[in-house]
DRENZAVO-255493 format. One line per 10 residues: number of its first residue (from 0); for each residue x, y, z of C-alpha. Coordinates in steps of 0.1 Angstrom, whole numbers, plus 5000, padded with zeros to 4 digits. Layout:
# residues N
NUM	X Y Z ~ ...;
This chain:
# residues 297
0	8059 5521 2800 ~ 8035 5550 2795 ~ 8048 5581 2777 ~ 8054 5613 2795 ~ 8026 5630 2776 ~ 8000 5604 2786 ~ 8011 5606 2822 ~ 8009 5644 2821 ~ 7974 5643 2806 ~ 7962 5618 2832;
10	7975 5639 2860 ~ 7957 5670 2847 ~ 7925 5649 2843 ~ 7927 5636 2879 ~ 7933 5671 2892 ~ 7902 5683 2874 ~ 7882 5655 2889 ~ 7895 5664 2923 ~ 7883 5699 2919 ~ 7848 5687 2911;
20	7846 5662 2939 ~ 7859 5688 2964 ~ 7832 5713 2952 ~ 7805 5686 2955 ~ 7817 5678 2990 ~ 7813 5715 3001 ~ 7779 5718 2984 ~ 7767 5686 3001 ~ 7780 5698 3034 ~ 7760 5731 3031;
30	7728 5712 3021 ~ 7734 5687 3049 ~ 7731 5713 3077 ~ 7697 5724 3065 ~ 7685 5689 3059 ~ 7696 5677 3092 ~ 7679 5705 3110 ~ 7646 5697 3092 ~ 7649 5660 3100 ~ 7656 5666 3137;
40	7627 5691 3139 ~ 7603 5665 3124 ~ 7612 5636 3147 ~ 7596 5647 3180 ~ 7562 5654 3163 ~ 7562 5622 3143 ~ 7573 5601 3173 ~ 7548 5617 3197 ~ 7519 5612 3172 ~ 7529 5575 3169;
50	7528 5571 3207 ~ 7495 5589 3211 ~ 7479 5568 3183 ~ 7494 5537 3198 ~ 7477 5544 3232 ~ 7444 5551 3215 ~ 7445 5521 3193 ~ 7454 5498 3223 ~ 7420 5507 3239 ~ 7402 5497 3207;
60	7421 5466 3199 ~ 7398 5438 3188 ~ 7366 5459 3191 ~ 7341 5464 3163 ~ 7340 5497 3144 ~ 7377 5503 3146 ~ 7391 5525 3116 ~ 7402 5505 3086 ~ 7436 5521 3087 ~ 7441 5506 3121;
70	7423 5473 3118 ~ 7435 5465 3083 ~ 7418 5442 3059 ~ 7423 5411 3080 ~ 7449 5396 3057 ~ 7484 5404 3043 ~ 7483 5387 3009 ~ 7492 5419 2990 ~ 7520 5441 3003 ~ 7530 5475 2990;
80	7566 5486 2996 ~ 7573 5523 2994 ~ 7609 5527 2985 ~ 7624 5562 2993 ~ 7657 5568 2975 ~ 7674 5597 2957 ~ 7670 5612 2923 ~ 7708 5614 2918 ~ 7738 5592 2924 ~ 7774 5599 2936;
90	7763 5593 2972 ~ 7782 5560 2980 ~ 7760 5531 2990 ~ 7730 5552 2999 ~ 7707 5540 2971 ~ 7722 5505 2968 ~ 7716 5497 3005 ~ 7679 5504 3004 ~ 7674 5485 2971 ~ 7694 5456 2986;
100	7671 5454 3016 ~ 7639 5458 2994 ~ 7651 5430 2971 ~ 7657 5407 3002 ~ 7622 5416 3014 ~ 7606 5408 2980 ~ 7623 5374 2980 ~ 7611 5367 3015 ~ 7575 5377 3008 ~ 7573 5358 2975;
110	7587 5327 2991 ~ 7559 5330 3016 ~ 7533 5332 2987 ~ 7526 5369 2991 ~ 7521 5394 2962 ~ 7544 5424 2962 ~ 7539 5458 2947 ~ 7564 5487 2946 ~ 7559 5524 2949 ~ 7592 5543 2942;
120	7600 5578 2955 ~ 7632 5588 2937 ~ 7646 5580 2903 ~ 7676 5558 2914 ~ 7655 5533 2933 ~ 7630 5530 2904 ~ 7658 5525 2879 ~ 7676 5499 2900 ~ 7644 5479 2908 ~ 7631 5481 2873;
130	7658 5458 2860 ~ 7644 5427 2880 ~ 7610 5439 2892 ~ 7595 5462 2866 ~ 7563 5444 2867 ~ 7558 5451 2903 ~ 7562 5489 2902 ~ 7527 5504 2904 ~ 7538 5541 2907 ~ 7568 5564 2910;
140	7576 5600 2917 ~ 7607 5620 2909 ~ 7621 5654 2920 ~ 7599 5655 2951 ~ 7626 5677 2968 ~ 7626 5703 2940 ~ 7626 5732 2947 ~ 7621 5722 2983 ~ 7608 5693 3003 ~ 7575 5704 3018;
150	7547 5687 3037 ~ 7523 5692 3007 ~ 7544 5668 2986 ~ 7543 5641 3014 ~ 7506 5647 3017 ~ 7502 5641 2980 ~ 7521 5608 2983 ~ 7499 5598 3012 ~ 7467 5606 2992 ~ 7479 5583 2964;
160	7485 5555 2988 ~ 7452 5560 3006 ~ 7433 5559 2973 ~ 7451 5526 2964 ~ 7442 5512 2998 ~ 7405 5522 2995 ~ 7404 5505 2961 ~ 7417 5473 2977 ~ 7450 5474 2958 ~ 7470 5461 2989;
170	7467 5449 3024 ~ 7499 5461 3041 ~ 7520 5491 3033 ~ 7557 5494 3045 ~ 7580 5523 3037 ~ 7618 5518 3034 ~ 7641 5548 3040 ~ 7675 5556 3054 ~ 7674 5569 3090 ~ 7700 5597 3094;
180	7724 5591 3123 ~ 7755 5610 3111 ~ 7772 5620 3079 ~ 7789 5586 3079 ~ 7761 5564 3092 ~ 7727 5559 3077 ~ 7704 5530 3088 ~ 7680 5513 3064 ~ 7647 5514 3082 ~ 7614 5497 3074;
190	7583 5512 3089 ~ 7548 5498 3086 ~ 7523 5525 3077 ~ 7491 5505 3069 ~ 7476 5491 3090 ~ 7489 5513 3118 ~ 7515 5495 3139 ~ 7521 5510 3174 ~ 7558 5518 3181 ~ 7577 5491 3199;
200	7586 5499 3235 ~ 7622 5500 3244 ~ 7635 5474 3268 ~ 7629 5483 3304 ~ 7603 5509 3294 ~ 7573 5486 3301 ~ 7548 5496 3328 ~ 7548 5477 3361 ~ 7518 5457 3370 ~ 7511 5479 3400;
210	7515 5512 3383 ~ 7483 5533 3380 ~ 7475 5545 3345 ~ 7460 5579 3339 ~ 7423 5580 3329 ~ 7411 5602 3301 ~ 7378 5612 3286 ~ 7378 5617 3249 ~ 7358 5643 3230 ~ 7349 5633 3203;
220	7350 5595 3207 ~ 7382 5575 3204 ~ 7370 5562 3170 ~ 7364 5597 3157 ~ 7399 5609 3169 ~ 7415 5579 3152 ~ 7395 5583 3120 ~ 7408 5619 3117 ~ 7444 5613 3129 ~ 7453 5581 3111;
230	7453 5596 3076 ~ 7472 5626 3090 ~ 7497 5603 3106 ~ 7503 5586 3073 ~ 7513 5620 3058 ~ 7534 5628 3088 ~ 7553 5595 3087 ~ 7559 5597 3050 ~ 7571 5633 3054 ~ 7595 5622 3082;
240	7608 5593 3060 ~ 7615 5618 3032 ~ 7633 5643 3054 ~ 7654 5615 3069 ~ 7662 5602 3034 ~ 7671 5637 3023 ~ 7695 5643 3052 ~ 7710 5608 3047 ~ 7715 5614 3010 ~ 7735 5646 3016;
250	7755 5629 3044 ~ 7763 5600 3022 ~ 7773 5623 2993 ~ 7795 5644 3015 ~ 7813 5613 3028 ~ 7816 5598 2993 ~ 7830 5630 2978 ~ 7855 5634 3006 ~ 7867 5599 3000 ~ 7869 5605 2963;
260	7889 5638 2969 ~ 7913 5619 2991 ~ 7917 5590 2965 ~ 7923 5616 2938 ~ 7950 5631 2958 ~ 7967 5598 2964 ~ 7964 5590 2927 ~ 7980 5623 2917 ~ 8009 5616 2941 ~ 8014 5581 2926;
270	8011 5594 2890 ~ 8035 5623 2898 ~ 8061 5598 2911 ~ 8057 5576 2881 ~ 8060 5607 2858 ~ 8093 5618 2875 ~ 8107 5583 2874 ~ 8098 5579 2837 ~ 8113 5614 2830 ~ 8145 5605 2848;
280	8147 5572 2828 ~ 8142 5591 2795 ~ 8169 5617 2804 ~ 8193 5589 2814 ~ 8187 5570 2782 ~ 8193 5601 2761 ~ 8226 5608 2780 ~ 8237 5572 2774 ~ 8230 5576 2737 ~ 8249 5609 2735;
290	8279 5595 2754 ~ 8279 5563 2733 ~ 8278 5583 2701 ~ 8307 5606 2712 ~ 8328 5576 2721 ~ 8321 5559 2687 ~ 8334 5591 2669;
């Protein structure tokens, strides 16, 4: 049976932990509101740009002179996976869920005879993947959200990826990030960035065979528009994935700290009950010793 002093010290320690987790929950909640607003504001622009580029690329599919970012290299032997995680922990399964999916993808690609390279955005993803796949990591970035997450930082990441692509370092680029749904729900989402993949149409959204399509004249040419917008789209989609990841991180941290605070409260109740029972047992034992001694005299 633990001593009263050890129980008292443990109760004090858990109370201190509960204060920390409660404070972290409030901080994460405050950051979540701002991060959610930024993620929601970026979605319409990114989705509309994807749709517009998808319509343009459909008219050039299979033609000569298509931009390399759309046509690709003609093969998929080397694939670059961009892993977007957090720089800090204490956010539940936020980082582990992405790393788990990336590891599954690596196994799938290697079993198909493909070469895999990793580019990590965030310290946690890099540290977790470095244990088993350190030889595949070709680059990493930390603290991209300090002091604030801006489009310039996403543009820098896109510039690094473009330089690697122009040098022939990979054939296909896919980004993995957590899509923010709510504070309790984040969905691991893969998105192909290079070559450009038009967004899939929702079921029932297809055009009828008899529906007339609008005709457009492009100035400059469709090839010129795509050549200018495809690099821009790469930056936009990376920025969106970073914003979604930032909002998901704060939501996951707020939920994790809320659960930790509740668990600490339950632990304090159980320890207090054990402390009172132990104290009662000690008092009863002392009374029995006093009575026994008095009777012996």
